[in-house]
C-alpha positions as CSV (number, residue, x, y, z in Angstrom):
1,X,18.5,94.5,1.8
2,X,21.9,93.0,3.0
3,X,23.5,95.9,1.2
4,X,21.3,98.0,2.7
5,X,21.8,96.9,5.9
6,X,25.1,96.9,5.8
7,X,25.0,100.3,4.2
8,X,22.7,101.7,7.8
9,X,25.2,99.9,9.6
10,X,27.6,102.0,8.6
11,X,25.9,104.8,8.5
12,X,24.3,104.4,12.2
13,X,28.5,103.7,12.7
14,X,29.7,107.0,11.6
15,X,26.3,108.5,12.8
16,X,28.2,111.0,15.5
17,X,30.8,111.8,13.2
18,X,27.7,113.2,10.5
19,X,25.3,114.2,13.4
20,X,26.1,114.9,16.7
21,X,23.3,117.0,17.5
22,X,20.9,114.5,19.8
23,X,17.3,115.9,18.3
24,X,18.6,116.2,14.6
25,X,16.1,114.6,12.9
26,X,17.7,112.6,10.8
27,X,19.3,111.1,13.4
28,X,16.0,109.6,14.3
29,X,15.0,108.1,11.0
30,X,19.1,106.6,10.6
31,X,17.9,104.7,14.1
32,X,14.7,103.9,13.0
33,X,16.4,102.0,9.5
34,X,18.6,100.8,11.4
35,X,16.3,98.7,14.3
36,X,14.2,97.7,11.4
37,X,17.5,96.3,9.3
38,X,18.4,94.0,12.4
39,X,14.7,92.7,12.5
40,X,15.0,91.4,8.3
41,X,18.3,90.4,9.4
42,X,16.8,87.7,12.2
43,X,14.3,87.2,10.1
44,X,16.5,86.3,6.8
45,X,18.4,83.5,9.4
46,X,15.0,82.2,10.9
47,X,14.7,81.7,7.7
48,X,17.8,80.2,6.3
49,X,17.4,78.0,9.5
50,X,14.1,76.8,8.4
51,X,15.2,75.7,4.6
52,X,18.3,74.1,6.2
53,X,16.3,72.1,8.9
54,X,13.4,71.3,5.8
55,X,16.3,70.4,3.5
56,X,17.8,67.6,5.9
57,X,13.7,66.4,6.9
58,X,13.6,66.6,3.4
59,X,16.8,64.0,2.8
60,X,15.9,62.5,5.4
61,X,12.5,61.4,4.2
62,X,13.4,60.5,1.0
63,X,15.4,58.2,2.2
64,X,12.8,56.7,4.1
65,X,11.1,56.0,1.5
66,X,13.5,54.8,-0.7
67,X,13.9,52.0,2.0
68,X,9.8,51.2,2.6
69,X,10.2,51.4,-1.7
70,X,12.4,48.7,-1.4
71,X,10.9,46.7,1.6
72,X,7.5,47.0,-0.3
73,X,9.9,45.3,-3.1
74,X,11.0,42.2,-0.9
75,X,8.0,41.5,0.4
76,X,5.7,41.8,-3.1
77,X,8.4,38.9,-3.9
78,X,7.9,37.1,-1.1
79,X,4.1,37.6,-1.2
80,X,4.9,36.1,-5.0
81,X,7.2,33.0,-4.1
82,X,4.6,32.2,-1.2
83,X,1.3,32.7,-3.7
84,X,3.4,29.4,-5.7
85,X,4.5,27.5,-3.1
86,X,0.4,27.4,-2.2
87,X,-0.2,26.9,-5.6
88,X,1.7,24.0,-5.4
89,X,0.7,22.2,-2.1
90,X,-2.4,22.7,-3.2
91,X,-1.8,20.6,-6.5
92,X,0.7,18.2,-4.5
93,X,-2.4,17.7,-1.6
94,X,-5.3,17.0,-4.3
95,X,-2.6,14.6,-5.9
96,X,-2.5,13.1,-2.6
97,X,-6.2,13.0,-1.8
98,X,-6.8,11.3,-5.2
99,X,-4.3,9.2,-3.9
100,X,-5.9,7.8,-1.1
101,X,-8.8,7.7,-2.6
102,X,-7.8,4.6,-5.0
103,X,-5.8,3.3,-2.5
104,X,-8.7,3.1,-0.3
105,X,-11.4,2.2,-2.7
106,X,-8.5,-0.9,-4.0
107,X,-8.3,-2.2,-0.2
108,X,-12.3,-2.2,0.5
109,X,-12.7,-3.8,-3.3
110,X,-9.8,-6.5,-2.3
111,X,-11.1,-7.0,1.6
112,X,-14.8,-7.5,-0.1
113,X,-13.3,-10.2,-2.6
114,X,-11.5,-11.7,0.6
115,X,-14.7,-11.9,2.6
116,X,-16.8,-13.3,-0.7
117,X,-13.6,-16.2,-1.0
118,X,-13.9,-17.4,2.5
119,X,-17.6,-17.5,2.6
120,X,-17.5,-18.9,0.0
121,X,-14.5,-21.6,1.0
122,X,-16.2,-22.3,4.0
123,X,-19.4,-23.1,2.0
124,X,-17.7,-25.4,0.3
125,X,-16.0,-27.2,3.3
126,X,-19.6,-27.7,4.9
127,X,-21.1,-29.0,1.9
128,X,-17.7,-31.4,2.1
129,X,-18.3,-32.4,5.2
130,X,-21.9,-32.8,4.6
131,X,-21.0,-34.9,1.8
132,X,-18.1,-37.3,4.2
133,X,-20.4,-38.0,6.6
134,X,-22.9,-39.1,3.9
135,X,-20.4,-41.1,3.0
136,X,-19.5,-42.3,5.9
137,X,-23.0,-43.6,6.9
138,X,-22.8,-45.4,3.3
139,X,-19.4,-47.0,4.3
140,X,-20.9,-48.0,8.3
141,X,-24.3,-49.8,6.2
142,X,-21.1,-51.4,3.9
143,X,-19.7,-52.3,7.2
144,X,-22.6,-54.1,8.5
145,X,-23.6,-55.2,4.8
146,X,-20.0,-57.2,5.0
147,X,-19.9,-58.5,8.5
148,X,-23.3,-59.7,7.5
149,X,-21.9,-61.5,4.5
150,X,-19.4,-62.5,6.7
151,X,-21.9,-64.2,9.3
152,X,-23.7,-65.6,6.3
153,X,-20.5,-67.4,4.9
154,X,-19.5,-68.7,8.0
155,X,-22.8,-70.2,8.9
156,X,-22.5,-71.6,5.1
157,X,-19.4,-73.1,5.9
158,X,-17.2,-70.7,3.4
159,X,-13.8,-69.2,4.1
160,X,-14.5,-65.3,3.9
161,X,-10.5,-64.8,3.6
162,X,-10.9,-67.3,0.4
163,X,-13.3,-65.7,-1.3
164,X,-11.4,-62.0,-0.6
165,X,-8.9,-63.4,-1.9
166,X,-10.4,-64.7,-5.2
167,X,-12.1,-61.6,-5.5
168,X,-9.4,-59.2,-5.9
169,X,-8.6,-58.3,-9.2
170,X,-5.2,-55.8,-10.0
171,X,-6.7,-52.5,-10.8
172,X,-7.6,-50.6,-13.8
173,X,-8.2,-47.7,-12.6
174,X,-7.1,-45.2,-10.2
175,X,-10.4,-43.0,-8.5
176,X,-9.1,-39.0,-8.8
177,X,-10.6,-36.3,-6.9
178,X,-10.9,-32.3,-9.2
179,X,-7.5,-30.2,-8.0
180,X,-8.4,-27.6,-5.6
181,X,-10.2,-25.5,-7.6
182,X,-13.2,-23.6,-6.4
183,X,-15.9,-23.9,-7.5
184,X,-18.6,-24.6,-5.1
185,X,-19.7,-28.2,-7.4
186,X,-18.8,-31.1,-5.5
187,X,-16.4,-34.1,-7.0
188,X,-18.2,-36.6,-9.1
189,X,-16.9,-39.6,-7.0
190,X,-18.4,-38.0,-3.9
191,X,-21.9,-37.3,-6.0
192,X,-21.9,-40.7,-7.2
193,X,-20.4,-42.9,-3.8
194,X,-23.6,-41.2,-1.6
195,X,-26.3,-41.4,-4.3
196,X,-26.3,-44.9,-3.6
197,X,-24.4,-48.4,-3.4
198,X,-24.9,-49.5,-6.8
199,X,-24.0,-46.8,-8.6
200,X,-20.3,-47.1,-7.3
201,X,-17.3,-48.1,-9.6
202,X,-17.0,-51.9,-10.1
203,X,-13.2,-51.4,-10.4
204,X,-11.1,-52.4,-7.1
205,X,-8.1,-49.7,-6.0
206,X,-4.0,-50.5,-5.2
207,X,-4.0,-51.7,-2.3
208,X,-1.2,-49.2,-1.7
209,X,-3.5,-45.8,-2.3
210,X,-1.3,-42.9,-3.0
211,X,-3.1,-39.4,-2.9
212,X,-2.7,-36.9,-5.7
213,X,-2.4,-34.2,-3.0
214,X,0.5,-32.5,-1.5
215,X,0.6,-33.8,1.9
216,X,-1.0,-30.9,4.8
217,X,-1.1,-31.0,8.6
218,X,-5.0,-29.8,8.3
219,X,-6.7,-32.4,11.0
220,X,-10.3,-33.7,9.9
221,X,-13.3,-33.5,12.8
222,X,-12.2,-36.7,15.3
223,X,-15.3,-38.5,14.3
224,X,-13.9,-38.7,11.1
225,X,-10.1,-39.7,11.6
226,X,-11.4,-42.3,14.8
227,X,-14.1,-43.9,11.3
228,X,-11.3,-43.8,9.4
229,X,-8.6,-45.8,11.3
230,X,-10.9,-48.2,11.9
231,X,-11.6,-49.1,8.2
232,X,-7.7,-48.9,7.5
233,X,-7.5,-51.8,10.4
234,X,-10.1,-53.7,8.8
235,X,-8.0,-53.0,5.4
236,X,-5.0,-54.0,6.8
237,X,-6.8,-57.4,8.4
238,X,-8.2,-58.3,5.1
239,X,-5.0,-58.5,3.4
240,X,-3.8,-60.5,6.0
241,X,-6.2,-62.8,6.3
242,X,-6.2,-63.0,2.1
243,X,-2.4,-63.7,2.5
244,X,-2.9,-66.6,4.8
245,X,-6.1,-68.0,3.4
246,X,-6.2,-71.2,0.9
247,X,-6.5,-69.9,-2.3
248,X,-9.1,-72.2,-3.5
249,X,-12.8,-71.0,-3.7
250,X,-15.5,-74.0,-2.8
251,X,-18.2,-74.3,-4.6
252,X,-20.6,-71.7,-4.3
253,X,-23.7,-71.0,-6.0
254,X,-23.0,-68.2,-8.7
255,X,-25.2,-66.1,-8.0
256,X,-24.2,-65.5,-4.1
257,X,-20.9,-65.6,-5.4
258,X,-21.4,-62.6,-7.9
259,X,-23.2,-61.0,-5.6
260,X,-20.7,-60.8,-2.4
261,X,-17.9,-60.0,-5.5
262,X,-19.9,-56.9,-6.2
263,X,-20.2,-55.4,-2.3
264,X,-16.9,-56.7,-1.6
265,X,-15.2,-54.3,-4.4
266,X,-17.9,-51.8,-3.7
267,X,-16.6,-51.6,0.0
268,X,-12.9,-51.2,-1.4
269,X,-14.1,-47.8,-3.6
270,X,-15.7,-46.0,-0.9
271,X,-12.7,-46.6,1.1
272,X,-10.1,-45.6,-1.5
273,X,-12.8,-42.5,-2.0
274,X,-12.6,-41.6,1.9
275,X,-8.3,-41.7,1.4
276,X,-8.8,-39.3,-1.3
277,X,-11.1,-37.2,0.5
278,X,-9.4,-36.7,2.9
279,X,-6.9,-35.6,1.5
280,X,-8.4,-33.2,-0.4
281,X,-10.3,-31.4,2.7
282,X,-6.7,-31.4,3.8
283,X,-5.3,-29.4,0.9
284,X,-8.6,-27.5,1.3
285,X,-7.6,-26.5,4.5
286,X,-3.8,-26.0,4.2
287,X,-5.2,-23.8,1.6
288,X,-7.4,-21.4,3.7
289,X,-4.7,-21.3,6.8
290,X,-2.7,-19.5,4.0
291,X,-4.6,-17.3,3.0
């Protein structure tokens, strides 16, 4: 077609030479062919420009598609990483929840056991205080009995200090309390002393009593402290009277002397048990304060 157009142009350029007659029919046909060739040439140029534009556009689109594919691949990789990370975080969350539940259960059980232990210790202390009060009442009875016996001896003309020195003997055993355990049973010496005065042991303790418990800084109620101090003072006064008295016991009737000895040893044993009970209560109070 291009060759035809070029040949047409050549023909048209030289048409004046071949056909100088304006009214020649061949000249009109050549002009029509020349016009048609010019239109075809313009159309071909437009088509070529369109093809070039399409090629450039196609290249740009291919580059964009390639970049989009790369971005999609990166997004897929990030999505897989995020999924893996989320799974790990979920596993860690489950582990943390299980650990928290275990710790909460352990703390709850420990708190419940501590509350039960505190309630049990308080109950034990309440029972011990009741036993101390019972022992104190029995001790008051012993003090009144001792005063009555001293008055009876003085009325009969008998020296009370000499009778005390003759009735004292070396101790054969020392009353002991059970160790500081968390059992609800009371000490055997307390139950035996609170039941009756006749069931107490007949062995007299040493004047200088040594506590089997370590010294602690827990105080007893005021009434018990005052009573224990009064008993200690009375015991010291008995010791002084024993040192200053004459060691010869006047002849008395055998029954009165035995009763007096028994009551005196009972009072000594009760005093020793009261001291041991005081140390035991101090040890229990120290244990509670440490908890």
